Steps between C-alpha positions, in 0.01 A plus 500: 500500500691197621312207648640397838627150553183305577663260747454483876694731733613294801784582739654746257505250212298513178398142441244329275222280631413156369182628335388821331175676421404738222433872539284657228459841341132578573474713184620240252430188709849383402770366730757753620731251665507209741562546871643254752232333709622447855430164661440432870868409525598834348283681755668297776840618375384862483359495853816333629714769336287775654516332840880471489534863406258616769635278779873498431583721200607862472141616445395375843780704659475809279387819669209712385700782340685258272176328399361844423797583277446181301130576454583856392744366240231259384259791452755681285564191287129437451449863400780473245337186357142633482468482122620141488273394788202681346563323170508161670173565683321643197612201293391240753207664682355712219468820701575812295874571508454864601280406798765264634790734424340801670286329764574158645877495462571845648285384792727196534805729505350721768404195706864393519608857577242536774593176673870573462429782742313272740774235523678669793182602684373177655445639847368332812341655811593525867323506836630527857285384791540382858535121518314305773841411644559866575764540232456720196410316180600623154292346222565558133416347164720396212356501150670224304465368143239228459742265323449336161211652304321309225349749254256416221411778256227554235523562127322834473780719640785253546800727559316759710341245732827308522653828622219537754592162647877506460588850618342481850615142556858581404500826695393304808789257451304201372611261227248432224389224265282653229273312260403732214181451297520232233339732244750781564836397646741695280503841673535333841802300384654821370422670832683221686807551282499872578477433873794264478693769314412743780684280748253255651706204627428165329200326648330811640262506203414176321254494209315180408274553199263214448145373509278592791393145598866393512737787586239723662354223713846378603599850610176577684516180702876482552598445865816707452306817419417736788255726316293473182382802304263455205310723260235335286157342502302424818476131406877459479549726801279271705711198408819689580362609835421139591845383390679776692277458804596136534842620617369811686681744275438868438285569193423809295227455239379758247210333325343751267182700523180634356558867567206739503517846351249725679405788270304774678299770321723785619793357301640678196407227254682648201820495706467164673342268243826429312653375826186308594531323164873446554414323824301248297714455191865549601704195401185338366351501849774262618556708812408383850385851591297552181184701571256274317190578712406856413241623749329810362234733637185468289493873424822473297460145369443590134802728481726241665378225266557722197847593622605140564361390164703774331812399692453135402461594136827695511701203625746383236566127518831394351863414529653639822793643305270710277489854639128525409405195707326575828407140590688183421380141515423296807772271623393169344219314329368364830458849641345632178244219500432548872428872452282433199307251714422781744379722217270221386379459859417870518301476179321187621404666831346795318759770561480787252802530270616861488822437306687202359369151554641367173811298425766666282619321187852379432776334699598592854330469836296819467170590667301809406454747791148443627267699725171367639221669688367269766471433871721374778348151494632411154784254464700767316461726805577234761807321363843627401518482120855627449410636160376827345142463620321748724150503647323832568258488793269779616442636851277764658679597821843504659390225737392278211826565316706391800281194554542395136874561514535278808270230362781284362725221624802712406660790683812621321433854381239757400474834325285792614416780259361813667578869545352497851794455737273409792333229294841372391606454864167348605489246220868411521467405866203274430645302209627154601814497287875528545543812285275783379578739216319835507467676163781299343646156434839355416796297623509464881751712689784263599550699821150411623356158593321302230260211554139406550253336732242226464536311174778735390750342735690552822804706597665801342776571252688827448568773752611439857229235535647312205846513652380380839305218332840349414620510860433343837510670840700363792445631850791520746452570871808573711514545876734785585 
């Protein structure tokens, strides 16, 4: 593994900032390196570079097929660098190396490949009608790139979510200023270098690592940005929405969730319970679509509780580079303490501990996988914990299960476990979320739209919807 240069990437140049911040190994709690911390002035320079490239540079005049070829080359370069990228993410984020190597990063590759194919397919529409003047009127639409996109990404899946934001924006013809997460900037900086190697002209992609209240705030509120896309907490998303709205800019916000898993009695529990548990514990629960509210029919409650307790006991906490590790640490001490605070809240509110609930010994930001039995009114069932903590809640009927699932401020995703295909369709249609998994769970399909409703955000990424979210429509009417 080779650490990337930790400087800013602005207008094709690798340049240091006046200040730096530390990035830590969450296993050892020791510093990995120091990363340049972009100032407001640095963000100004990055936005100006993106604006020049979009307005007057070769990127603004490049046709879709050529953009697609660059994105396809980028996908190939990322694929060739998977082991290095996976090492950087495991080192900095703490997610098991194998999970990143075989899960998140291949998804990033396929995202670039998918949008490489979309780059030359930005089609408009046409209509011909009789004009009041008696002449024929031809009306048509042009779908054009939105302009300069400001993208702010989270620390849980930094390279994959960077790909989700970069690939559609670049395919549409936008220029981008990207602020990676301060806890996990290294894989994004490496990704930027690979995109430059693929042939992106200088200034098309600018990367400004830094602190959220400085670099993130400057980017979100910058008057030279035409669209802001953010993945992270609802509190920060609200501030970003206000900053972007002051200039009437397009916004896409993916703000997390509190996904329900609806487990019906006709399910094959022996088959599904490992995946139900995975939905709680993958990446230490630091997944926006984590299924941490497990809604279970009372007739199968004991078997589900036993199965989840067994799954929790089998989790191996440890170093992400150890092949036996199935769960690494949380990202930092603040997040570890926050998650432990939720566990204490569950205990204080009288939830029954089924598994876990104790702090592991030793260094590192580890939290023991924990399962509670409780109800939907508990704090641990209402708020996004972003840790390996699940709450099992009973129901009697399909109607009650749906009502419990929808009784949340979030609306990102849900999982339905049933062997009754009619029930699967009925329940899926009634769930107020952006995505439903039926008898499975995993990385979203980059060819389909991804996003939530309610407290989980606005807008869509991925798929055709994600491409069009980086465009504007212009209507032309011509009298013939």
